[in-house]
TORMI-28964 format. One record per residue (C-alpha): x, y, z. Coordinates in steps of 0.5 Angstrom, whole numbers, plus 500, padded with zeros to 3 digits. Each point is the difference from the previous one (the first is absolute). Example, Ala and Ser with C-alpha at 12.3 -4.5 7.8 and 13.67 -1.06 7.14 Angstrom:
525491516
502507498
! end
This chain:
101568709
498505505
507499504
504501493
496506499
501503507
508499499
500503493
496506504
505501505
506499495
496506496
499504506
508499502
502502493
495506499
503502507
507499498
499504494
497506504
506500504
505501494
496505497
502507502
496504505
498505495
498499492
500505495
494501496
500502493
496506497
497495495
497496507
498506504
499506495
504505503
505502495
501507503
507503498
504507500
500504494
506504500
504504495
508500499
503505506
506504498
504502505
506505500
505501505
496507502
493496500
503495505
502505505
492503499
498493501
494500495
495495500
504495505
494498504
496496495
493498501
499492501
495499506
494496501
494500505
496494502
493501502
492498499
499506496
494497496
496498506
500492499
504498505
506498497
506504500
501504493
507503498
502507497
507501497
503507499
505502495
503506497
496498494
493500504
497495505
497493498
494497504
498493500
494497503
501493504
495495497
502494505
505494499
506505498
496503494
500507499
497505495
503507498
494505501
504506499
496503495
494498504
502504506
498507497
507503501
504502494
507496500
503507498
498503506
504495504
506501496
507501505
496496505
505498506
496497506
493497500
496500506
493497501
496503506
493501502
501508500
493502500
498494505
494497496
503493500
504499494
507502498
502506496
506501497
506505501
505501495
507503502
503503493
507503498
500507499
493500499
493501504
498494504
494497499
494498505
495495496
494499504
497493499
492500498
500493504
501496493
507501498
498507496
504506502
499508500
506504501
499505506
507502503
499507499
493500504
503496506
506505500
505494498
502503493
508501502
505500494
507498502
505495499
495495504
502493501
494497505
494501505
499497506
493501504
499500507
497503506
506504503
495505505
495495502
494503498
498494496
501503493
506497495
505506499
505499494
508500500
503502494
507497498
504505496
507499497
501508499
497506498
501501492
497507500
505502506
506496499
505505498
507502502
498505505
499500508
497493503
495500505
503497507
500492501
496501506
494504503
504499507
503507498
493503502
497501506
496494504
494499496
496500506
502507502
499503493
493496498
494503500
495495499
502496494
504506497
507502500
503507499
503500493
508499500
504506498
506500496
504501506
498493501
503497493
493499497
498502493
495505500
495501494
504506497
507495500
496494497
498505495
507502498
502493500
495498495
502505496
507498499
503497494
499492499
507499500
501502507
495495503
502495505
497495504
501501507
494497504
494502503
495500506
495494499
492503501
495498506
493501498
495500506
493498498
495505502
494495500
496504495
503497493
506505501
508499502
504506502
508500500
502499508
507499498
502506504
495499506
502493501
508501499
501496494
506505497
506496499
503500493
501494497
500496493
494495502
499494497
496496505
496501506
497495505
495501506
500496506
500501507
508500501
500501508
494497501
497506504
493499496
501505495
502499493
508502498
503501493
506497497
503504494
505497496
504505496
505500494
507502500
503503506
494503503
499495506
494496501
495503505
496498506
494504501
497498507
493502502
499505506
493498500
498507500
500501492
508501500
506496498
507500503
505498495
504494504
504497495
507501504
497499506
497493499
505497495
508500499
500500492
496500494
501498493
503505495
495499494
494498504
495497495
495496503
498499507
495495504
499500508
497494503
502495506
506496497
501495506
494499503
501505507
494504498
505506498
500503493
506500497
502503493
504498494
502505495
503499493
506503497
505498494
506495503
501494495
499493502
506497496
507502501
501502493
495505499
502503507
507501498
497503493
495504503
503503506
496506502
500506505
502497507
504502506
501505505
499507496
498504505
507503501
500503493
493501499
496502507
493499497
502493498
497495506
506496501
495494503
497499493
503494496
498497494
497494501
493497503
499501507
496495504
498504507
498496505
496503506
503499507
495504503
501507504
500503493
507496499
501497493
506495498
502500493
501492498
500500493
507496499
498495505
493498497
504500493
495505497
505506500
502499492
494499495
503505495
496506497
494498504
493503501
494497503
501496507
494496503
500496506
495495500
499492502
500497493
501493502
495500506
505497505
499506505
506504498
501506496
503500494
503506496
499501492
504505497
500503492
505502497
503503493
500507496
499502493
508501499
506498504
502507501
505498506
504496496
507503502
503499493
494503497
501506505
507501498
499499492
494506501
506505501
502499493
493500497
495506500
494496499
498493503
495496496
497496506
498494496
507499498
501499508
497493501
494500505
501497506
495494500
501495506
496495504
496504505
502497507
496496505
503498507
497495504
500500508
502493502
501502507
500506505
503505495
504495496
498501493
502496493
500502493
494497498
499503493
502494496
497495504
493504500
500501493
501507500
506500496
498504494
504505497
497507500
500508501
495500506
498506504
493499504
497494502
494498504
497494503
493497501
496493501
498501492
497493500
497500508
504494502
503503506
507501497
503507497
501500493
505505497
499505494
506503497
500506495
506501496
503505496
503496495
495495499
493497501
498500507
501494504
494496504
503495505
495495503
502498507
499492501
501500508
493497501
501495495
507498503
497500507
506505502
496503506
493502502
497507500
495505502
497505495
497506503
496505497
499507504
494505499
500506503
495506501
499507499
505503495
505494501
496494497
506496499
502501507
507502498
504501506
497494504
505495503
499493500
503494505
500493499
502495505
501493498
504494501
504504506
502506496
497507498
500503494
498508499
498503494
498507498
494502495
504505495
500497493
505505497
507497501
506499496
501504494
494504496
495494502
494498504
499493503
493497500
497502507
498493502
505497505
503493499
504498506
504493500
499496506
505494498
498494503
495503505
493497499
496505504
501507501
500502508
498507499
499505495
500507503
498506495
501507503
497506496
503507499
495503505
502495505
494495500
502493500
497493498
503493503
498494497
503493502
500493498
500501492
502494496
506501496
499501492
494504502
497507496
498505506
496506499
501506505
496506501
501506504
493501501
500494505
506502504
500502507
504506504
507496502
502502507
507498498
505501494
501493497
506502496
504504505
507496501
499496507
505503505
501497507
499504506
507500501
506500496
507496501
504507500
498507501
503506496
503505505
505503496
497507501
500499508
506497500
504506499
505496495
500506496
505497495
500501492
506497497
503504494
505498494
505504497
499500492
504495497
499497493
502493501
498498493
505505496
505496504
497493500
496500494
498492500
499499507
493498502
500504506
503506503
505500505
500507503
493499503
501494505
499504506
498502505
503495505
497500507
503497507
496500506
504500507
500503507
504506498
499505506
500494506
493502502
498492499
496502494
501498493
502506495
500500493
505503495
500501492
505500495
502506495
501501493
506505498
499507502
496498506
501497507
497494504
493501504
500498507
493499504
500498507
494497503
497505506
495495501
498493497
498502493
501507500
507503497
503507500
506502496
507500503
506503499
506495500
506505498
500497493
497506497
505503495
505494501
502496493
494503496
503498494
499492502
494496499
498496506
499494496
500495505
500501508
500496507
499503507
505495504
504500506
507500496
504501506
497497506
498506504
493499500
497504495
498500493
505503495
499501493
503497494
499502493
501497493
501505494
501500493
494501495
500500492
503507499
507499504
506497496
504494503
505504504
496505502
499501508
493500500
500493499
503498507
497498506
499505506
500499508
497504504
500499508
494502505
502504506
494496503
495505500
499500492
505505498
505497495
507502498
504497494
505494503
507501500
501493496
500501493
498494496
504503494
500493497
493498500
498504493
493497497
494502497
496497507
493497499
500497507
503500507
499494504
503499507
501493504
505497505
503496495
506498504
497499506
504505504
495504503
500506495
496502493
503498494
498503493
498497493
500506495
497498493
502503494
495502494
501502493
507502498
500507498
499500492
501493500
493497500
499494501
507499504
500501507
504504505
503497506
497497506
504499507
500496506
503505506
502497506
499505506
506500505
495502506
502507500
496502494
506499495
499495494
504496496
499497493
500493500
496498494
505496496
503497506
493498503
495500495
503498493
496502494
496505504
504506497
496500494
494496501
496504496
495506500
498500507
494503502
498496507
504495505
498497506
504497506
496494502
501493503
498496494
502493502
499501507
507499503
500506504
504504495
498505496
500499493
500505494
495501495
501505494
494501495
501505494
499502493
502494495
502496506
497493503
498500507
507499503
502497506
507500504
500495506
504502506
505495501
503503506
501507498
501498493
495501495
499495495
496500493
495495501
495502495
500495495
501494505
494503503
496500494
499507499
505501494
494500495
496506504
504506496
495506499
499507502
499499507
499507504
500497508
500495504
498499508
499493504
495498505
497493502
494500496
498492501
502500507
505494499
506503504
504503494
500506496
496501493
501506496
496505496
503502494
498506496
501500493
498504494
493497499
496498494
497507498
505502495
503498493
505496503
496494501
505494501
498492500
505494500
498499493
501508498
505503504
502507500
507501499
506505500
506500496
505506502
507502497
503505496
497497493
502506496
507502503
499507502
502499507
493499503
496494503
494499495
494496504
495496496
494497503
497495496
494496500
497494496
496501494
498494496
506496502
505506499
503504504
499508499
501506503
495503504
502507499
497504494
505502495
501508502
502498507
505494497
503505495
501505505
505496504
503496494
500505494
504496495
494495500
497506495
505497495
497493501
493501500
498506495
492498501
496499506
497494497
507497500
501501507
493497502
502494497
507499503
502495505
505502506
505496495
499504495
501507504
506497503
506495498
499493503
507500502
499506504
493497503
504494502
505504505
496506502
496501507
494496499
494498505
493497499
494501504
494495500
495503505
499507503
495498505
501502507
499494505
501497506
506495501
498495505
506497504
500492499
505500506
504495496
504505496
494500495
495505498
493500497
498507496
493502501
497506496
497505504
492502498
499503493
499507504
507499502
503500493
496507498
507504501
507499503
500498507
505504504
497501508
499494503
497499508
498493503
495501506
494495502
495505499
494496502
502496506
500493496
507497502
502501492
504506498
497505495
503505495
500507499
504502493
501507496
503501494
500504493
506503496
498506496
507500497
499495495
503501493
498506496
495496495
497497506
500506505
498496506
497494504
495503504
494495501
502498508
496503505
503497506
497493502
499496506
500492499
497496505
504493502
497494501
501493502
501497493
505505499
496504495
499507500
493504499
500507498
496505504
496506496
502507502
493500503
502495505
508502501
499507500
507500498
501504494
507502497
499502493
506504499
507498498
501496506
507498502
502497507
495498505
501500508
497499506
501505506
499496506
498503507
501496507
496505504
494496503
493502498
502504494
500498492
505494500
503502493
499505494
502498493
503505496
501500492
505504497
499503493
504502495
499508498
493499504
498501508
502494505
493497502
499497507
495495502
497497507
497494501
493499502
498500508
499492500
506499496
504504505
497496506
503494497
507502499
506501505
507503499
507497502
505505501
506497497
507502500
502498493
508500501
498494505
494496498
499499493
495494500
494498505
496494500
493501502
494495502
494502497
494495502
503493497
505503496
507502501
502506496
507502498
501508500
506504498
502507501
502504494
505506499
498501493
495497496
495500494
501506496
505506503
497499506
501499508
494498503
500500508
504495503
495499506
496494499
493500498
496494502
493497502
498502507
499493502
507498498
506498504
507500499
503493501
507496498
507503501
499505505
503507497
505504504
498503506
496507499
501499492
492498499
495504504
492498500
496506499
492499499
494504500
497496505
! end
């Protein structure tokens, strides 16, 4: 009997566990159960076309604050709404009581409430309430300790009246008192059609020189500030002239005597914007709290970095490369467990294809037409990953969180306790005002009845982090797929069980309460931490917490105001995953004292009191940095004073549906000894109207500008690609330049190939031979002795054919007669090469180890294409070698023996995964092109898979501008939104048109298996943040395995994307396993954050000097120079190589034999030094090179 009972018990336990696992992580509790029945009460809103432009009542209140305002140890809830605030006491076990009437606050005194904040402002140990209000005076409600409040905003000096959205309390000046930052949408008194204040107080003189004590001289009218008399005059204007324009937020300093004073000017809080949220965090980890402000419309977001002296420096554009257009909610937290605070902001990009097409809004580079518009703003959510050194990479598309519709609150937190940070995003709006069919119809109606336009009601989003920076949409699986219109949201452990529950106020229905079942489902362990501060900061706001458990470290900062109009409970809940013990808990307080506890059992609640802390001799939260970095930036000292400039040309007027600009491809960069002094020199290509720039090395790592005789020569040409090679075998390097570009017609001479001969001293003159038959939009030049006759032959890669994207221009194979005259042998020796595709990069390499150099070509809408050299004839073996399915948007390729097996592997730089063009084998990105509307122009239509149907990626206005006849076929946006490619273009035309398909956009290493087959391995996630252009392979740590340095970005993206700019330069450390490990910027010291193009190595054969310098070419920016650290320099030596005589070297390194090739043209528009950079302990083995062709030079 006992055995039977035991079996039944086991079965019952297993059944309960299975049921628990099937239950969603969150359970929505009904109002009848919780007692929370709060809902908005709002009246019908009528908008006319004129009132829409004034943006009246467009920021509704729907916030929530959670905290123990009744003093019973349980987190209570305060809701905000235009109809007033609601107070709910937590009675335990998810039962709440409406105590609004018991608070002593009349409901009408909180009408038009927006953000709500609980904070102990009078430092008496209980939570007071600050209520921001829309066009009404803010309220400060002082708690008597039992949940009854009295209004004292005027007594404290916080009775500000404006379109105030929220408040944040923090100690910005380190005096131990909590100060107040108010987010304002606009100044409803002063927003008239009149002169506006400047965008930044940087127009004034330095604060340190102007300030006396804490006072700043009053701004005069000449600086653009509105003085009191101007303000009065504007207030007196008729209401018909009211316009919302944005306003400066307010910073109030706590004087410590129960009063606050406006310190905005003295703290340099002066930038105008339409604020919707602000999040405080120590963004740069210097020990001082900074402020991130999310601004609506085209006023860009702000990052106020704290100077530590009572002032702030607005640093948005210095720290980030882009921002949302309509920024709403914001949060700052560590998303990837690297100890650095990351930033998320929300915007309005719809998730689904239909809604995106139907609700297309402001996008694209408008700076040409509107100088006040920040062209780096894009209407979508931003996920700003902190890379260190105040550098952020925006990776919203890669994480899958770029598009969540009209979004508000965003909250980073570990909801399933697995130790990885998840992201919650609230969305919806009172009316679907961005619906373009309504917008167009509005022009025919004077009055718009908002209730007739459906409210935007959709499920809020939850993104679960499944592995490092990989997220899945867990909205439905976690039980959060209830539809609503939600603005604010807050989390708290409402039942004290160790997981975080959600409170979701809604605009259109009763508030939702979600119970988290992470603890019941055993998805992970936890540690909860409650902080108690001292003095005027009893909540310990600004304290930093680090938890080390299970081999990982997690970072938190105690600022409960996050998301949108909301305040989280101040008890921290930290997921530990499977870890059963917390190795260490570190708490550092704002006064720099700290407490460290060790060996805390998992699933514990810990109270930490600041009064028990001790002075800390170290900063526990500054990023750990090595004593030396791999590279040192020597740009300023190098003398390399080159800034690339583009001539203005609008590609998208000519190529409306092309995904990236053609005209922003440069500069090309080439390295060789130009003047015959034995040192490598460097030359940069030019745009139309400029000349190539040449810099010679005066000494290793030091450059000087050099006159080559080319100034004023052929300035109508673009130098799209360039090589420095000895074409006539006279012992010096001549210059070969490829022309072309987006703006030249098919027959224009600027598309020709040019040759300039070197006089041996670095002076060039145009060669007598004219290559009139070589005319193309050149994108790459690659030299090699293809026919083994002792001279350098050429491959010329052709890019986009003018006005015919995605059709390609001609590519050429040119044989040298030994005297510098070239002959086109493409059709006879390389059938199929002529129109191989839109070439971007190529490489001469001995792929199959037969001592003949083969040709590899990569490009846009091309596979990695290989031509095998069969006795001087190039045969396409792409399909035979299994590479025909690798079609993608390749940018660059270079080779090296990464696995030390004696053959060459290849690094292929691709578009990356951080864009809307995300491709998989099951859901490819495809292109169909042809003259579909029979008007004489090529129509390139890019598609993706939506619910099994191929639909156009581009929005209706863009497509219709290319194919105007579609207006007759699709009268409404909604019709076009549902249309597949087969409904846009006749199926018969699709069957015969240009068609390509891409299954992956990943940059990768192509491992050569040595038998005519390859294994593709994606590079690490950091290498997928942006397109990869420049590539250099060097052993950076003397471990026998080659490492990588890569650069990239592409600012010339289509005008509704603006640019791809998340690349910061990256060092990848190779290993015996074939895997690469990315170094942080702190470790590498290599930062190439601009629109980087080629990357070259300038190598020096001088003993005792730095062996090489890396140079990064930048489009419309400064060339950058980096030198290796001393230890790295000591581990390398240089082989002086004549590339016309030696192209392949075998090296013995330890127990390995590494194959090495010498390239004249590789990666992206680059010619790196032909001198070989190898480990000092390596020796040259194998077939001896021609005498004098290889000379060994070492630092030792």
